[in-house]
ZAVOMI-329986 format. One line per 10 residues: number of its first residue (from 1); their letters; for each residue x, y, z of N, C-alpha, C. Coordinates in steps of 0.02 Angstrom, whole numbers, plus 32768, in hexadecimal, padded with zeros to 4 digits. Example, Ala and Ser with C-alpha at 12.3 -4.5 7.8 and 13.67 -1.06 7.14 Angstrom:
% residues 2
1 = as = 8294 7EE4 8186 8267 7F1F 8186 8294 7F5B 8186; 8282 7F90 8162 82AC 7FCB 8165 8285 8002 818A .
//
This chain:
% residues 318
1 = maifkaeags = 802A 7FC4 8000 8000 8000 8000 802C 803E 8000; 801C 806E 7FD5 8042 80AB 7FD0 801D 80E4 7FF3; 8043 8119 8003 8028 8152 8027 8037 8192 8000; 8006 81BF 7FFC 800F 81FE 7FD9 7FF7 8238 8005; 801D 826F 8005 8009 82AC 8026 8008 82E4 7FF3; 7FCF 8307 7FED 7FC9 833B 7FBB 7FF9 8375 7FC9; 8004 8384 8009 8031 83BA 801C 8048 83AF 8063; 807C 83D2 8076 8097 83CA 80BA 8062 83DA 80EE; 805B 83AD 811F 802B 83B8 8154 7FE6 839C 8145; 7FDA 8387 8107 7F98 836C 80F6 7F93 8323 810C .
11 = eslhyrvcgr = 7F56 830B 8110 7F4C 82C5 8124 7F61 8297 80EB; 7F79 825B 80FD 7F90 822C 80CB 7F55 8207 80AA; 7F60 81F8 806A 7F2F 81D1 8044 7F4F 818F 8031; 7F30 8158 8044 7F4C 8116 8036 7F2C 80FA 7FF7; 7F53 80D7 7FCF 7F39 80BA 7F92 7F5F 807A 7F81; 7F3F 804F 7F5B 7F5B 800F 7F45 7F63 8011 7EFA; 7F96 7FF0 7EE1 7FA3 7FED 7E99 7FB2 7FA5 7E85; 7F96 7F8F 7E4E 7FA5 7F4C 7E35 7F9A 7F49 7DEA; 7FB9 7F19 7DC9 7FAF 7F0E 7D83 7FDB 7F39 7D56; 7FD4 7F2F 7D15 7FF8 7F55 7CE2 7FCA 7F66 7CA9 .
21 = geyvllihgl = 7FD6 7F9F 7C8A 7FAE 7FB3 7C50 7F90 7FF7 7C59; 7F5A 8004 7C35 7F37 8044 7C39 7F1D 804E 7C81; 7F1C 808C 7C98 7F09 809A 7CDD 7EBD 8098 7CE8; 7EAA 807B 7D21 7E64 807A 7D38 7E63 808C 7D82; 7E3A 80BD 7D94 7E32 80D2 7DD9 7DF0 80B6 7DF3; 7DF3 8093 7E2C 7DB7 8076 7E4C 7DA8 809C 7E8C; 7D6C 80B9 7E91 7D5A 80E2 7ECB 7D21 80C0 7EF1; 7D2F 80B0 7F2F 7D00 808A 7F59 7CC6 80B4 7F72; 7C97 8093 7F93 7C5C 80B4 7FAD 7C60 80C6 7FF7; 7C2A 80DE 8012 7C26 80F3 8058 7C30 80B8 8087 .
31 = gssgadwefq = 7C5B 80C1 80B9 7C68 808C 80EA 7C95 8055 80D1; 7CB5 8060 8098 7CDF 802D 8079 7D27 8046 8075; 7D50 8024 804B 7D95 8039 8040 7DAC 801D 7FFD; 7DE7 8031 7FE8 7E01 8018 7FA9 7E0A 7FCD 7FA7; 7E16 7FAE 7FE1 7E1F 7F66 7FE4 7DE1 7F40 7FCE; 7DA7 7F60 7FD3 7D69 7F3D 7FC2 7D5C 7F37 7F78; 7D8B 7F51 7F4E 7D87 7F46 7F06 7DAA 7F05 7EF3; 7DBA 7EDB 7F23 7DE0 7E9F 7F16 7DC4 7E75 7EDC; 7D83 7E6A 7EDD 7D65 7E3E 7EAA 7D6E 7E5B 7E63; 7D6E 7E9D 7E5D 7D79 7EBC 7E1C 7DC3 7EC1 7E0C .
41 = aralqrhfrv = 7DED 7ED2 7E3D 7E34 7ED9 7E31 7E53 7E98 7E17; 7E3C 7E60 7E31 7E56 7E20 7E1B 7E4B 7E15 7DD1; 7E12 7E2C 7DB7 7E02 7E24 7D70 7E23 7E5A 7D45; 7E25 7E97 7D5D 7E3E 7ECF 7D35 7E8A 7ED1 7D31; 7EAD 7EBA 7D66 7EF6 7EC2 7D68 7F1A 7E9A 7D32; 7EF8 7E6C 7D13 7F18 7E46 7CDD 7F24 7E70 7C9F; 7EFD 7EA6 7C98 7F00 7ECF 7C5C 7F0B 7F19 7C6B; 7F03 7F2E 7CAA 7F04 7F75 7CBB 7F2E 7F82 7CF9; 7F45 7FBF 7CFF 7F67 7FD7 7D3B 7F31 7FF4 7D68; 7F22 7FD2 7D9E 7EEA 7FE3 7DCA 7F02 800C 7E06 .
51 = iapdlpgsgy = 7EE1 8044 7E13 7EEE 806D 7E4E 7EAF 806F 7E78; 7EB4 805B 7EB7 7E7A 8058 7EE3 7E89 807E 7F24; 7E77 80BE 7F28 7E86 80E5 7F64 7E53 80DA 7F9B; 7E67 80EA 7FD8 7E39 80F2 8010 7E26 813C 8014; 7DE8 814D 8009 7DD3 8193 800D 7DE3 81AF 8052; 7DEC 81F1 8058 7DF8 820F 809A 7DC2 81FB 80CC; 7DD7 81E2 8105 7DA8 81CC 8138 7D93 8183 8131; 7DB1 8160 8100 7DA0 811A 80F4 7DDF 80EF 80F5; 7DD7 80B0 8107 7E10 8082 8106 7E4A 809C 8130; 7E84 80A2 8111 7EC0 80BA 8133 7EC8 8106 812F .
61 = skppqgdcsi = 7E9F 8127 8106 7EA6 8170 80FD 7E82 8195 8135; 7EA4 81C7 8151 7E86 81EF 8186 7E51 821F 8169; 7E23 8237 8193 7DF0 8266 817B 7E0F 82A7 8162; 7DEE 82C9 8134 7E09 8309 811C 7E0C 833C 8154; 7E3F 8367 8152 7E46 839A 8185 7E13 83D2 817D; 7E00 83DF 8140 7DD1 8415 8133 7D8C 83FA 8122; 7D6E 8417 80EF 7D2A 8406 80DA 7D26 83C0 80BF; 7CF2 839B 80D3 7CE6 8358 80B9 7CB2 835E 8081; 7CC7 8356 8043 7C99 835F 800B 7CAC 8331 7FD2; 7C7C 8324 7FA6 7C89 82FA 7F6B 7CBC 831D 7F3E .
71 = agfaatlwsl = 7CB4 835F 7F35 7CE3 8384 7F0C 7D29 8382 7F2A; 7D2E 8384 7F6C 7D6E 8380 7F8E 7D8F 833C 7F85; 7D66 8306 7F89 7D81 82C3 7F7D 7D9C 82BE 7F36; 7D76 82D8 7F05 7D8B 82D6 7EBF 7DCD 82FB 7EB5; 7DD2 8336 7ED3 7E0F 835D 7ECD 7E4B 8339 7EEC; 7E3F 8318 7F24 7E75 82F3 7F45 7E8E 82BA 7F18; 7E60 8297 7EF7 7E75 8260 7ECC 7E98 827B 7E8D; 7E84 82B4 7E74 7EA9 82D2 7E3C 7EEF 82E5 7E52; 7EF6 82FC 7E8F 7F38 830C 7EA9 7F64 82CE 7EAB; 7F47 8296 7EC0 7F6B 8257 7EC1 7F82 8244 7E7A .
81 = ldhlriarin = 7F54 8249 7E4A 7F65 8237 7E05 7F99 8266 7DE7; 7F95 82A6 7DF9 7FC8 82D6 7DE3 800C 82C2 7DFE; 800C 82AD 7E3E 804A 8297 7E5E 8067 825A 7E39; 803C 822D 7E23 8051 81F1 7DFF 805D 81FE 7DB5; 8052 823C 7DA0 805B 8251 7D5A 802E 822B 7D2A; 7FF0 8223 7D3F 7FBE 8203 7D16 7F8E 8239 7CFC; 7F91 8247 7CBB 7F69 827D 7C9F 7F24 8267 7C8B; 7F1C 8228 7C77 7EDB 820E 7C61 7ED0 81CA 7C83; 7E93 81BF 7C9A 7E85 8181 7CBE 7E3B 816F 7CB8; 7E2E 812F 7CB2 7DE9 8115 7CB4 7DD5 8110 7CFD .
91 = ivgfslggav = 7D96 8120 7D0D 7D80 8121 7D53 7D41 80F8 7D5C; 7D42 80CF 7D90 7D08 80A8 7DA5 7CF5 80BC 7DEC; 7CB7 80CD 7DF7 7CA1 80E1 7E3A 7C63 80BC 7E4F; 7C62 80A6 7E8E 7C28 8082 7EAA 7C07 80AD 7EDF; 7BC5 80B7 7ED9 7B9D 80DB 7F0A 7BB9 8121 7F15; 7BCE 8132 7F53 7BED 8174 7F5F 7C2A 817D 7F32; 7C4F 8147 7F26 7C88 814A 7EF9 7C75 815C 7EB2; 7C37 814B 7E9E 7C1F 815F 7E5D 7C15 81AB 7E59; 7BFF 81C8 7E90 7BF8 8211 7E92 7C3D 8232 7E8C; 7C6E 8217 7EAF 7CB3 8232 7EAB 7CCE 8228 7E64 .
101 = alemalqrpd = 7CC0 81EF 7E46 7CD8 81E1 7E02 7CB9 8212 7DD1; 7C78 821E 7DD5 7C57 824C 7DA9 7C71 8293 7DB4; 7C7B 82A6 7DF2 7C97 82E8 7E01 7CDD 82F0 7DE3; 7D05 82BC 7DE7 7D48 82BF 7DC9 7D44 82CA 7D7E; 7D16 82A6 7D5E 7D0E 82AC 7D15 7CF4 82F1 7D01; 7CCE 8310 7D2D 7CB5 8353 7D1F 7CEA 8389 7D2E; 7D15 837B 7D5F 7D4B 83AB 7D6E 7D7E 83AD 7D36; 7D8C 8373 7D17 7DBC 8370 7CE0 7DA0 8344 7CA8; 7D72 835F 7C81 7D4E 8337 7C4F 7D7B 8315 7C1C; 7DB4 8333 7C0B 7DE0 8316 7BD8 7E0F 82E1 7BF3 .
111 = svprlalins = 7E0D 82D5 7C34 7E3D 82A8 7C54 7E1F 8263 7C65; 7DDF 8259 7C57 7DBD 821A 7C68 7D9D 81FD 7C29; 7DC0 81D3 7C04 7DA3 81B8 7BC7 7D67 818A 7BD3; 7D69 8165 7C0B 7D31 8138 7C1A 7D1E 8140 7C64; 7CDC 813D 7C6F 7CC1 8146 7CB3 7C8C 8111 7CBF; 7C91 80ED 7CF7 7C5E 80BB 7D09 7C41 80CC 7D4D; 7C00 80CD 7D51 7BDC 80DE 7D8F 7BB3 80A1 7DA4; 7BC0 8088 7DE0 7B9C 804D 7DF9 7B6F 8062 7E33; 7B2E 805A 7E2A 7AFC 806C 7E5D 7B09 80B2 7E78; 7B0E 80E1 7E4A 7B1C 8126 7E5C 7AED 8154 7E35 .
121 = latyridhwr = 7AE8 8193 7E4C 7ABB 81C4 7E2E 7AE1 8205 7E21; 7AC1 8232 7DFE 7ADE 8274 7DF0 7ACF 82A6 7E27; 7AA1 8295 7E54 7A92 82BF 7E8E 7A73 8293 7EC4; 7A80 82A5 7F02 7A63 8280 7F3B 7A39 82AF 7F67; 7A29 82E8 7F4C 7A00 8317 7F73 79BA 82F9 7F7C; 799F 8301 7FB7 7961 82E0 7FCA 7925 82FE 7FA7; 7905 82D6 7F7D 78C9 82EC 7F5A 7891 82B9 7F5D; 7899 8288 7F8A 7868 8252 7F90 786C 8234 7FD6; 7835 821D 7FF0 7834 8202 8034 7863 81C7 803C; 786C 81A1 8006 7898 8167 8009 78E1 817D 8012 .
131 = kwlearlppv = 78F4 81B3 7FEF 7937 81CE 7FF8 7940 81EB 803E; 790A 8209 8058 790D 8225 809B 791C 81ED 80CE; 78FB 81B4 80C7 7907 817C 80F4 794F 8162 80EE; 7966 815C 80AF 79AA 8143 80A4 79DF 8171 80C1; 79D0 81B3 80C0 7A01 81E3 80D9 79FD 81EE 8124; 79C1 81ED 813F 79B8 8201 8185 79B7 81C7 81B7; 79A1 818D 81A1 799A 8155 81CF 79DD 8138 81E6; 7A0F 812E 81BA 7A4F 8111 81D2 7A6F 8138 820B; 7A75 817B 8208 7A94 819E 8241 7A6F 8194 8283; 7A2D 818F 827F 7A05 8182 82BB 7A15 813D 82D7 .
141 = lvgmfgmrrm = 7A19 810C 82AA 7A27 80C8 82C0 7A6E 80C2 82DD; 7A9D 80E6 82BF 7AE2 80E6 82D9 7AE3 8102 831F; 7ABE 8139 832A 7ABB 8157 836C 7A9B 812A 83A0; 7A6A 8102 8389 7A47 80D6 83B7 7A6D 8096 83C6; 7A8A 8078 8392 7AA6 8035 8399 7AF2 8032 8390; 7B11 8066 8374 7B59 8063 8366 7B66 8046 8320; 7BA4 804F 8308 7BB5 803B 82C4 7BB3 7FEF 82BB; 7BC5 7FC9 82EE 7BC7 7F80 82E6 7B82 7F64 82D8; 7B51 7F79 8300 7B0D 7F60 82F4 7AEF 7F7E 82B5; 7B00 7FBC 82A7 7AE9 7FDA 8268 7B06 7FB4 822D .
151 = aaliarrlfp = 7B45 7FA0 8233 7B65 7F7A 81FD 7B41 7F38 81F0; 7B2A 7F18 8226 7B05 7ED9 821E 7AC4 7EE4 81F9; 7AA1 7F1B 8208 7A63 7F2A 81E5 7A6E 7F38 819B; 7AA2 7F5F 818C 7AB2 7F6F 8147 7AC6 7F30 8121; 7AEF 7F07 8141 7B08 7ECA 8120 7ACF 7E9A 810F; 7AA0 7E93 813C 7A68 7E66 812E 7A3D 7E81 80F6; 7A37 7EC3 80F2 7A11 7EE1 80BB 7A35 7ED9 8078; 7A78 7EDF 807A 7A9F 7ED8 803C 7A9F 7E90 8023; 7AA7 7E61 8051 7AB0 7E1B 803F 7A80 7DEF 8067; 7A40 7DEF 8054 7A0D 7DCD 807C 7A09 7D81 8073 .
161 = rrwqlplrqr = 7A25 7D67 803D 7A1E 7D1F 802F 7A4A 7CF7 805F; 7A32 7CBC 806F 7A56 7C92 809F 7A9C 7C81 8088; 7AA4 7C73 8047 7AE5 7C60 802E 7B14 7C9C 8023; 7AFC 7CD9 8031 7B26 7D14 802E 7B45 7D25 8072; 7B42 7CF6 80A1 7B5C 7D01 80E4 7BA5 7D1A 80E4; 7BD3 7CFD 80BB 7C18 7D17 80BC 7C1C 7D61 80A9; 7BF3 7D76 8079 7BF2 7DBD 8066 7BD6 7DE7 809E; 7BA3 7DCD 80C0 7B85 7DF1 80F8 7BB7 7DFA 8130; 7BDC 7DC5 8141 7C0E 7DC9 8176 7C46 7DFA 8163; 7C59 7DF9 8124 7C8D 7E27 810C 7C77 7E6F 8113 .
171 = aiavlgtvqa = 7C38 7E7D 8100 7C1D 7EC1 8106 7C1A 7ED9 814E; 7C06 7EAD 817B 7C03 7EBE 81C2 7C48 7ECF 81DC; 7C7A 7EA8 81C9 7CBF 7EB4 81E0 7CD9 7EF7 81C8; 7CC8 7F0A 818A 7CDF 7F4A 816E 7CBB 7F84 818E; 7C78 7F83 818A 7C51 7FBC 81A2 7C57 7FC5 81ED; 7C61 7F8E 8212 7C65 7F92 825A 7CA2 7FB9 8273; 7CD5 7FC1 8249 7D12 7FE5 825D 7D10 802F 8249; 7CDD 8044 8225 7CDA 8089 820D 7CC9 80B8 8246; 7CEA 80F2 8248 7CDA 8125 827A 7C95 8142 826A; 7C6A 8145 829C 7C26 815F 8291 7C28 81A7 8277 .
181 = gcyaamalal = 7C56 81D0 8291 7C5B 8215 827A 7C6D 821B 8231; 7C9D 81F2 821B 7CB2 81F2 81D5 7C79 81DB 81A8; 7C57 81A6 81BE 7C1F 818B 8197 7BE9 81C1 818D; 7BD7 81E4 81C3 7BA4 8217 81BF 7BBA 8252 8194; 7BF9 8267 819A 7C13 829F 8174 7C13 8290 8129; 7C26 8254 8117 7C27 8241 80D0 7BE1 823B 80B4; 7BB3 8222 80DD 7B6D 821E 80C7 7B50 8264 80BB; 7B5F 8293 80E7 7B48 82D7 80DE 7B68 82F8 80A1; 7BA8 82E8 8095 7BC9 8303 8059 7BA7 82EA 801A; 7B94 82AB 801A 7B72 828F 7FDF 7B2E 82B1 7FD5 .
191 = eawssidrlh = 7B0A 82BB 800C 7AC8 82DB 8007 7ACD 8322 7FEC; 7B03 8345 7FFD 7B0B 838C 7FE8 7B23 8393 7FA0; 7B3A 835D 7F82 7B58 8360 7F40 7B25 8358 7F08; 7B30 837A 7ED1 7B06 8371 7E96 7B2F 8383 7E58; 7B22 835F 7E22 7B44 836D 7DE2 7B12 8378 7DAA; 7AD2 837C 7DBB 7A9D 837F 7D89 7AA8 83B8 7D57; 7ABC 83F3 7D6F 7AC2 842C 7D42 7B05 842E 7D1E; 7B2E 83FA 7D27 7B70 83F9 7D06 7B7A 83BD 7CD8; 7B48 8393 7CD1 7B50 8355 7CAB 7B62 8361 7C62; 7B4F 839A 7C48 7B5E 83A9 7C02 7BA9 83AE 7BF5 .
201 = rlksrtlvis = 7BD1 83B7 7C2A 7C1A 83BD 7C22 7C3B 8379 7C18; 7C1A 8344 7C29 7C39 8302 7C29 7C4C 82ED 7BE2; 7C89 82D3 7BDA 7CA1 82BB 7B99 7CB1 8271 7B9A; 7CAD 8251 7BD3 7CC1 820B 7BDB 7C8F 81DC 7BBA; 7CA9 81A5 7B9F 7C7E 816E 7B8A 7C68 814B 7BCB; 7C27 8149 7BD6 7C0E 8138 7C19 7BE6 80F7 7C19; 7BF0 80D1 7C4E 7BCA 8094 7C5C 7BA8 809C 7C9F; 7B68 808C 7CA2 7B42 808C 7CE0 7B30 8044 7CF0; 7B43 802D 7D2B 7B2F 7FEA 7D43 7B00 7FF4 7D7E; 7AC6 7FD6 7D7A 7A94 7FDE 7DAF 7A7A 7F9B 7DC7 .
211 = aehdytplae = 7A71 7F96 7E09 7A51 7F5B 7E25 7A05 7F60 7E1B; 79E6 7F27 7E11 799D 7F26 7E0B 797C 7F3F 7E4B; 799A 7F30 7E85 797C 7F41 7EC5 79A9 7F71 7EED; 79C1 7FA5 7ECE 79EB 7FD6 7EEF 79C2 7FFF 7F21; 79E6 8026 7F4B 79C4 8051 7F7B 7999 8085 7F58; 79B2 80A0 7F21 798D 80D4 7EFC 796D 80B4 7EBE; 7937 80D1 7EA6 7910 80B1 7E70 7938 80A7 7E30; 792A 8070 7E0E 794A 8061 7DCE 793B 8098 7D9B; 7900 80B6 7D9F 78ED 80EA 7D6F 7920 8123 7D70; 793D 8132 7DA9 796E 8168 7DAE 79AF 8156 7D89 .
221 = klalaaalra = 79C2 8116 7D8B 79FE 8101 7D67 79F2 8102 7D1C; 79B6 80EE 7D07 79A5 80F1 7CC1 79A5 8138 7CA7; 798A 8166 7CD0 798A 81AD 7CBC 79D1 81C9 7CB9; 79FC 81B4 7CE8 7A41 81CA 7CE8 7A65 81B1 7CA9; 7A5B 8171 7C99 7A7B 8156 7C5E 7A65 817B 7C1F; 7A25 818B 7C1C 7A0C 81B0 7BE2 7A2B 81F6 7BDF; 7A30 8217 7C18 7A4D 825B 7C1A 7A96 825B 7C06; 7ABA 8225 7C16 7B02 8220 7C07 7B0F 81FD 7BC5; 7ADA 81E7 7BA4 7AE0 81BF 7B67 7B0E 8183 7B74; 7B01 8164 7BAC 7B2B 812D 7BC4 7B0B 80E9 7BB5 .
231 = divvvrgsrh = 7B35 80B5 7BB0 7B1C 8071 7BB1 7B07 8060 7BF8; 7AD6 8034 7BFF 7AC0 8022 7C42 7AB8 7FD6 7C47; 7ACE 7FBC 7C80 7AC6 7F75 7C91 7A9D 7F71 7CD1; 7A65 7F4F 7CCE 7A3B 7F45 7D0A 7A42 7EFD 7D20; 7A5F 7EF3 7D5C 7A6F 7EB0 7D74 7A33 7E95 7D9C; 7A14 7E62 7D80 79D9 7E45 7DA0 79EB 7E20 7DE0; 79C3 7E2D 7E14 79CD 7E0C 7E54 79FF 7E2E 7E82; 7A27 7E5C 7E67 7A59 7E7E 7E90 7A39 7EB4 7EBB; 7A59 7EC0 7EF4 7A46 7EF8 7F1F 7A7C 7F2D 7F1B; 7A85 7F56 7F4D 7AB2 7F8F 7F47 7AFB 7F79 7F3D .
241 = gtpfdstqat = 7B10 7F41 7F5A 7B56 7F2D 7F56 7B66 7F05 7F18; 7B56 7F1F 7EDE 7B5F 7EFC 7E9F 7BA6 7EE4 7E92; 7BDB 7F0B 7EA1 7C1F 7EF1 7E96 7C2F 7EB4 7EC0; 7C08 7EA8 7EF5 7C14 7E6F 7F21 7BE5 7E35 7F12; 7BA4 7E43 7F08 7B74 7E0D 7EFE 7B6C 7DFA 7EB5; 7B8C 7E1F 7E88 7B86 7E11 7E40 7BCA 7E1A 7E1E; 7BFB 7DF6 7E36 7C3F 7E00 7E1D 7C46 7DEE 7DD3; 7C26 7DB9 7DBE 7C2C 7DA5 7D78 7C0F 7DD9 7D49; 7BD3 7DF1 7D57 7BB4 7E23 7D2C 7BDA 7E65 7D2E; 7BEF 7E79 7D6A 7C15 7EB8 7D71 7C57 7EB5 7D4B .
251 = naallawltd = 7C7D 7E81 7D56 7CBF 7E7C 7D36 7CBA 7E76 7CEB; 7C8A 7E4F 7CD3 7C82 7E46 7C8B 7C6F 7E88 7C69; 7C43 7EAE 7C89 7C2E 7EEE 7C6E 7C68 7F20 7C6E; 7C8E 7F23 7CA5 7CC6 7F51 7CAA 7CFC 7F41 7C77; 7D0C 7F01 7C6F 7D40 7EEE 7C40 7D2B 7EFE 7BF8; 7CEC 7EF3 7BE7 7CD4 7F04 7BA4 7CD7 7F4F 7B98; 7CC1 7F75 7BCA 7CC0 7FBE 7BC4 7D07 7FDB 7BC0; 7D36 7FC0 7BE6 7D7A 7FD9 7BE7 7DA0 7FC9 7BA7; 7D8B 7F93 7B85 7DAD 7F7E 7B48 7D84 7F90 7B09; 7D50 7FB8 7B12 7D26 7FCF 7ADA 7D07 7F95 7AB3 .
261 = qplppaeqwi = 7CF5 7F61 7AD8 7CD3 7F27 7ABC 7C88 7F2A 7ACB; 7C5E 7F05 7AA5 7C16 7F04 7AB5 7C0B 7EE9 7AFC; 7BD8 7F02 7B1D 7BC7 7EEA 7B5F 7BAF 7EA2 7B5B; 7BB8 7E7B 7B92 7B9E 7E37 7B93 7B53 7E37 7B86; 7B38 7DFF 7B6C 7AEF 7DFC 7B61 7AC7 7E04 7BA1; 7A8A 7E1E 7B9B 7A61 7E2E 7BD6 7A53 7DF2 7C02; 7A52 7DB6 7BE5 7A44 7D7B 7C0E 7A7B 7D6D 7C40; 7AB5 7D8C 7C37 7AEC 7D84 7C67 7AED 7DBA 7C9D; 7ABE 7DE8 7C9A 7ABB 7E1E 7CCC 7A93 7E05 7D08; 7AB0 7DDC 7D30 7A8C 7DBB 7D66 7AB8 7DB4 7DA4 .
271 = cdgpevlqki = 7A9A 7DB7 7DDD 7ABD 7DB0 7E1D 7AE0 7D6C 7E22; 7B1A 7D6B 7E41 7B3E 7D2C 7E4A 7B14 7CFA 7E71; 7B18 7CBB 7E5D 7AF8 7C85 7E82 7B26 7C69 7EB7; 7B0E 7C39 7EDE 7B37 7C1D 7F14 7B76 7BFA 7EFB; 7B74 7BDF 7EBE 7BAF 7BBD 7EA4 7BE7 7BEE 7E96; 7BD6 7C2B 7E80 7C09 7C5E 7E73 7C27 7C75 7EB4; 7BFD 7C81 7EE6 7C16 7C97 7F27 7C43 7C62 7F47; 7C31 7C23 7F3D 7C5A 7BED 7F58 7C9F 7BED 7F38; 7CA2 7BFA 7EF6 7CE2 7BFD 7ED3 7D0C 7C36 7EED; 7CEB 7C70 7EF9 7D0F 7CAA 7F15 7D2B 7C9A 7F5A .
281 = alscdlaghq = 7D02 7C79 7F83 7D16 7C69 7FC7 7D52 7C3A 7FC8; 7D58 7C0F 7F95 7D90 7BE1 7F92 7DD1 7C04 7F81; 7DCC 7C3B 7F5A 7E09 7C5E 7F44 7E1A 7C9A 7F70; 7DE9 7CB3 7F96 7DF5 7CEE 7FBF 7DE1 7CE1 8007; 7E06 7CFE 8034 7DF8 7CF8 807C 7DC7 7D30 808F; 7D86 7D24 8086 7D55 7D59 8092 7D53 7D70 80DA; 7D5C 7D43 8108 7D5A 7D57 814F 7D99 7D7B 8163; 7DD3 7D5D 8154 7E12 7D7A 8168 7E21 7DBA 8142; 7E04 7DC2 8107 7E10 7DFD 80DD 7E04 7E3D 8103; 7DCD 7E41 8127 7DBB 7E80 8146 7DE7 7E90 8182 .
291 = qraapsrtar = 7E02 7E5D 81A2 7E30 7E6B 81D9 7E6F 7E8D 81C0; 7E82 7E7E 8181 7EBD 7E9D 8164 7EAD 7EDE 8141; 7E71 7EE2 8122 7E62 7F1C 80F8 7E4A 7F58 811F; 7E29 7F4D 8157 7E0C 7F84 817D 7E32 7F8F 81BD; 7E48 7FCD 81CB 7E6C 7FDA 8209 7E3F 7FCD 8245; 7E59 7FAD 8278 7E33 7FA3 82B5 7E3F 7FDC 82E4; 7E1C 7FDC 831C 7E21 8012 834C 7E42 7FFC 838C; 7E6A 8028 83A9 7E86 801C 83EA 7E53 8031 841E; 7E62 8022 845D 7E33 8034 8492 7E2A 807F 8495; 7E5C 80A7 8480 7E56 80F0 8482 7E3A 810D 8442 .
301 = grrrrpvasa = 7E25 80E1 8413 7E05 80F9 83D7 7E35 8106 839D; 7E77 80FA 83A7 7EA6 8106 8371 7EA5 80CA 8342; 7EB7 80D8 8303 7EB9 80A2 82D3 7EF8 8078 82DB; 7EEF 8036 82DE 7F28 8009 82DE 7F30 7FF1 8296; 7F69 7FFE 8278 7F73 7FEF 8232 7F96 7FAC 8228; 7F71 7F7A 820D 7F90 7F3A 8200 7FBC 7F3D 81C1; 7FE6 7F0B 81B9 8010 7F09 817E 7FE5 7EFC 8141; 7FF0 7F22 810B 7FC8 7F19 80CE 7FF5 7F17 8092; 7FE2 7EF0 8061 8009 7EEC 8024 7FFB 7F25 7FF6; 802B 7F36 7FC9 8020 7F6A 7F97 7FF8 7F4F 7F5D .
311 = nvasavcr = 7FEF 7F0E 7F5A 7FC9 7EF0 7F23 7F83 7EDF 7F3C; 7F50 7EF9 7F1A 7F0C 7EEF 7F31 7EFA 7EA5 7F36; 7F09 7E80 7F01 7EF4 7E3A 7F00 7F1B 7E10 7F31; 7F5D 7E15 7F32 7F85 7DEB 7F5D 7F7B 7DFB 7FA7; 7F61 7E37 7FB6 7F57 7E49 7FFB 7F1F 7E21 801A; 7EF1 7E08 7FF0 7EB5 7DE8 800C 7EA6 7DA4 7FED; 7EC9 7D91 7FB9 7EBA 7D51 7F99 7EF6 7D23 7F99; 7EE9 7CE5 7F9D 7F1E 7CB4 7F9E 7F25 7C93 7F5A .
//
């Protein structure tokens, strides 16, 4: 794992790099970290140079010293890429990471040839009672039960099937270590962000991947794809955690999009079955992964940093 500081005195940004080839930036979602792109990094690193950062306040990266905002996260990642002397890069973003990815593409339209948004929107401003519940209920539950119990509720909602237990346990281990303050601040930053009035600036060839049963309505993803003139893949049976519960559909779509090939046929846009998850469990240590990928807490609340590999795949897979 490498460390970057935008300027003297600034907080460090941790990131992982693996593979060779054209650059691809993977931006994780709320309550997650760059290590959680493992399932995609394993497939992409054979053909691409993959960069997976921990956003400020996530994983190994400390919270931002100043304003916590989607635009600020995007600017920080551009600073990282400038430091690495990467002028053009393909970007994939999941959930909150999709907002950061879209913001990056709008900040530098000529620098992002391809953009992929997974279960993400162009704005998260509350305009419906369902969005109000999604935005307001989690902080209340965190205050009442704490992050660990909140993590269990989220994990069961993400992965409700009995045979998805390894994914559910993995999600609990990750979310349970997140600082409640950071989680709330990032959620508020997402709610305050909007790109609706700037979408005309986008120049990227765009792919939208949406779960059939995402937190937000499918109609909004279809409208976004139409506004961006983007290809869209709707994964049947998937919930919000599409990169985790639908690895085959996600990876196949991303590889086709990154190599300018036709998307896989629609009959392949389906959530992974138990046999796929079993195969993943045999090659990856799903339980032990989170103990290595997510910093634990000391009794005084400080982060204890375990040893981590600079290679995304080898850090978590055998």
